[in-house]
Z-matrix of the N, CA and C atoms (Angstrom, degrees):
N
C 1 1.445
C 2 1.518 1 110.75
N 3 1.332 2 116.41 1 -41.12
C 4 1.457 3 121.29 2 179.38
C 5 1.525 4 110.73 3 -65.48
N 6 1.350 5 116.82 4 -39.20
C 7 1.459 6 120.67 5 178.41
C 8 1.519 7 111.47 6 -62.86
N 9 1.320 8 117.20 7 -40.20
C 10 1.463 9 121.12 8 178.57
C 11 1.519 10 110.17 9 -62.80
N 12 1.322 11 117.14 10 -40.97
C 13 1.468 12 121.85 11 179.17
C 14 1.523 13 110.34 12 -63.78
N 15 1.324 14 116.34 13 -42.39
C 16 1.461 15 120.92 14 179.44
C 17 1.531 16 110.27 15 -62.85
N 18 1.349 17 116.84 16 -45.01
C 19 1.455 18 120.56 17 179.90
C 20 1.529 19 111.17 18 -66.30
N 21 1.325 20 117.54 19 -39.13
C 22 1.457 21 120.63 20 177.39
C 23 1.520 22 111.11 21 -62.50
N 24 1.330 23 116.65 22 -44.57
C 25 1.464 24 121.02 23 179.08
C 26 1.527 25 110.82 24 -63.55
N 27 1.314 26 115.98 25 -44.50
C 28 1.458 27 120.58 26 179.38
C 29 1.526 28 110.86 27 -62.78
N 30 1.313 29 116.31 28 -43.83
C 31 1.459 30 121.30 29 179.09
C 32 1.524 31 110.72 30 -61.53
N 33 1.332 32 116.58 31 -43.91
C 34 1.463 33 120.92 32 179.25
C 35 1.523 34 110.76 33 -62.60
N 36 1.327 35 117.26 34 -42.46
C 37 1.460 36 120.62 35 -179.86
C 38 1.527 37 111.81 36 -67.73
N 39 1.319 38 117.05 37 -38.64
C 40 1.464 39 120.06 38 177.63
C 41 1.531 40 111.11 39 -66.04
N 42 1.319 41 115.93 40 -41.04
C 43 1.465 42 119.77 41 177.87
C 44 1.517 43 110.73 42 -63.28
N 45 1.319 44 115.75 43 -43.09
C 46 1.462 45 120.77 44 179.31
C 47 1.524 46 110.60 45 -62.97
N 48 1.314 47 116.52 46 -42.87
C 49 1.466 48 120.81 47 -179.96
C 50 1.529 49 110.62 48 -65.57
N 51 1.325 50 116.55 49 -41.45
C 52 1.464 51 120.21 50 -179.93
C 53 1.519 52 111.49 51 -67.03
N 54 1.328 53 116.99 52 -35.51
C 55 1.463 54 120.68 53 -178.37
C 56 1.514 55 113.12 54 -78.03
N 57 1.303 56 118.11 55 -22.09
C 58 1.458 57 119.28 56 -176.02
C 59 1.526 58 113.43 57 -115.97
N 60 1.299 59 117.83 58 -4.10
C 61 1.456 60 120.35 59 -174.21
C 62 1.513 61 113.13 60 -100.81
N 63 1.306 62 114.93 61 -168.03
C 64 1.464 63 121.40 62 -179.27
C 65 1.531 64 113.18 63 -60.40
N 66 1.328 65 116.66 64 -28.72
C 67 1.470 66 118.94 65 179.67
C 68 1.517 67 110.60 66 -62.34
N 69 1.326 68 116.58 67 -40.76
C 70 1.469 69 120.24 68 179.51
C 71 1.531 70 110.31 69 -67.21
N 72 1.331 71 116.40 70 -40.73
C 73 1.460 72 120.30 71 177.22
C 74 1.526 73 110.80 72 -62.99
N 75 1.317 74 116.15 73 -41.57
C 76 1.456 75 120.48 74 178.03
C 77 1.524 76 110.61 75 -61.92
N 78 1.332 77 116.28 76 -42.99
C 79 1.466 78 120.37 77 178.68
C 80 1.526 79 110.60 78 -61.84
N 81 1.330 80 116.85 79 -45.26
C 82 1.475 81 120.49 80 178.75
C 83 1.525 82 110.81 81 -60.19
N 84 1.329 83 115.97 82 -44.61
C 85 1.462 84 119.98 83 -179.28
C 86 1.523 85 111.83 84 -65.21
N 87 1.317 86 116.65 85 -40.60
C 88 1.466 87 120.26 86 178.67
C 89 1.520 88 110.99 87 -65.59
N 90 1.328 89 116.51 88 -41.88
C 91 1.471 90 119.77 89 177.89
C 92 1.528 91 110.77 90 -61.47
N 93 1.324 92 116.41 91 -43.63
C 94 1.459 93 120.60 92 179.39
C 95 1.522 94 111.06 93 -63.76
N 96 1.320 95 116.08 94 -42.13
C 97 1.458 96 120.84 95 179.34
C 98 1.529 97 111.09 96 -64.30
N 99 1.321 98 116.92 97 -44.64
C 100 1.466 99 120.39 98 178.07
C 101 1.519 100 111.46 99 -64.77
N 102 1.328 101 116.68 100 -42.33
C 103 1.468 102 120.00 101 179.14
C 104 1.524 103 110.60 102 -61.28
N 105 1.315 104 116.20 103 -41.39
C 106 1.468 105 120.55 104 178.70
C 107 1.529 106 110.39 105 -64.40
N 108 1.328 107 116.29 106 -42.95
C 109 1.465 108 119.85 107 178.67
C 110 1.514 109 112.45 108 -64.07
N 111 1.328 110 116.78 109 -43.19
C 112 1.463 111 120.31 110 179.61
C 113 1.524 112 111.66 111 -67.04
N 114 1.322 113 117.56 112 -32.64
C 115 1.468 114 119.87 113 -179.05
C 116 1.527 115 111.17 114 -67.20
N 117 1.327 116 116.97 115 -24.12
C 118 1.464 117 120.48 116 179.01
C 119 1.525 118 111.81 117 -80.46
N 120 1.313 119 117.09 118 -18.97
C 121 1.457 120 121.19 119 -179.94
C 122 1.518 121 109.89 120 -84.99
N 123 1.299 122 115.92 121 154.98
C 124 1.458 123 121.36 122 179.29
C 125 1.527 124 108.65 123 -89.66
N 126 1.340 125 116.19 124 76.83
C 127 1.456 126 122.25 125 -176.65
C 128 1.519 127 110.82 126 -109.90
N 129 1.320 128 115.67 127 157.26
C 130 1.461 129 121.25 128 174.57
C 131 1.526 130 108.24 129 -118.02
N 132 1.323 131 114.46 130 158.02
C 133 1.457 132 118.64 131 177.50
C 134 1.518 133 109.40 132 -76.35
N 135 1.313 134 116.48 133 165.00
C 136 1.463 135 120.82 134 177.72
C 137 1.522 136 110.05 135 -61.90
N 138 1.337 137 116.13 136 -39.00
C 139 1.469 138 120.44 137 179.81
C 140 1.530 139 110.48 138 -62.06
N 141 1.332 140 117.32 139 -44.95
C 142 1.467 141 120.43 140 178.67
C 143 1.529 142 110.77 141 -63.31
N 144 1.323 143 116.48 142 -39.82
C 145 1.463 144 120.90 143 178.71
C 146 1.520 145 110.88 144 -62.94
N 147 1.339 146 116.62 145 -45.49
C 148 1.465 147 120.75 146 -179.80
C 149 1.523 148 111.16 147 -63.06
N 150 1.323 149 117.33 148 -40.22
C 151 1.467 150 120.82 149 178.47
C 152 1.518 151 110.18 150 -62.95
N 153 1.329 152 117.26 151 -45.82
C 154 1.460 153 120.40 152 -179.82
C 155 1.527 154 111.65 153 -66.00
N 156 1.319 155 117.46 154 -32.16
C 157 1.462 156 121.21 155 175.87
C 158 1.529 157 110.10 156 -63.73
N 159 1.338 158 116.30 157 -42.07
C 160 1.462 159 120.31 158 178.23
C 161 1.528 160 111.15 159 -66.42
N 162 1.327 161 117.06 160 -41.50
C 163 1.467 162 121.35 161 178.07
C 164 1.532 163 109.91 162 -60.85
N 165 1.311 164 115.97 163 -44.64
C 166 1.465 165 120.09 164 179.36
C 167 1.525 166 111.56 165 -63.32
N 168 1.314 167 117.53 166 -40.42
C 169 1.468 168 120.94 167 178.90
C 170 1.529 169 110.51 168 -62.23
N 171 1.340 170 116.20 169 -42.83
C 172 1.475 171 119.22 170 177.93
C 173 1.522 172 111.25 171 -64.76
N 174 1.322 173 116.62 172 -40.15
C 175 1.466 174 120.21 173 179.25
C 176 1.524 175 110.63 174 -63.80
N 177 1.321 176 117.08 175 -39.29
C 178 1.471 177 120.40 176 178.01
C 179 1.517 178 110.94 177 -65.05
N 180 1.331 179 117.04 178 -40.24
C 181 1.464 180 120.40 179 177.77
C 182 1.522 181 110.45 180 -62.66
N 183 1.325 182 116.83 181 -43.85
C 184 1.458 183 120.64 182 179.37
C 185 1.518 184 111.15 183 -64.91
N 186 1.324 185 116.89 184 -39.77
C 187 1.460 186 120.94 185 178.42
C 188 1.526 187 110.58 186 -63.13
N 189 1.311 188 116.32 187 -43.04
C 190 1.469 189 119.67 188 178.55
C 191 1.522 190 110.78 189 -62.37
N 192 1.330 191 116.37 190 -42.16
C 193 1.468 192 120.17 191 178.82
C 194 1.524 193 110.66 192 -64.22
N 195 1.313 194 117.18 193 -41.78
C 196 1.467 195 120.27 194 178.70
C 197 1.522 196 111.79 195 -66.69
N 198 1.324 197 117.62 196 -39.16
C 199 1.458 198 120.36 197 177.28
C 200 1.519 199 110.80 198 -62.52
N 201 1.316 200 116.83 199 -40.91
C 202 1.464 201 120.64 200 178.31
C 203 1.524 202 109.97 201 -65.13
N 204 1.312 203 116.24 202 -40.76
C 205 1.475 204 120.75 203 179.69
C 206 1.523 205 110.77 204 -64.32
N 207 1.311 206 117.86 205 -43.52
C 208 1.463 207 122.05 206 178.36
C 209 1.525 208 109.79 207 -62.86
N 210 1.317 209 116.81 208 -44.11
C 211 1.469 210 119.99 209 178.90
C 212 1.527 211 110.63 210 -61.37
N 213 1.325 212 116.10 211 -39.89
C 214 1.468 213 120.39 212 178.17
C 215 1.520 214 110.80 213 -64.14
N 216 1.326 215 117.34 214 -45.08
C 217 1.462 216 120.90 215 -179.46
C 218 1.531 217 110.94 216 -66.64
N 219 1.304 218 117.82 217 -37.81
C 220 1.465 219 120.44 218 177.54
C 221 1.528 220 110.74 219 -66.02
N 222 1.315 221 115.88 220 -37.72
C 223 1.473 222 119.29 221 179.81
C 224 1.510 223 110.58 222 -66.62
N 225 1.325 224 118.95 223 -35.13
C 226 1.472 225 122.64 224 178.61
C 227 1.519 226 112.03 225 -67.26
N 228 1.314 227 116.30 226 -34.49
C 229 1.471 228 120.76 227 -175.27
C 230 1.519 229 112.75 228 -82.02
N 231 1.293 230 118.45 229 -5.28
C 232 1.471 231 120.01 230 -179.79
C 233 1.483 232 111.46 231 -88.98
């Protein structure tokens, strides 16, 4: 029981130190730097990517249907 208390206290102190010390500042600075770098790139969100994937799938289905229709109409005219 005493060991658990010691580990809990140590864990709490380490968390407090990490949240208020230079490590937290470093993390904030790194996040800001990465966010700035990513904003300069021409990236899309996962949601935008998924939407465009669905749009492309529908377009492919329509293209396949149109190709089949054209083939059918060409076969009739021969």
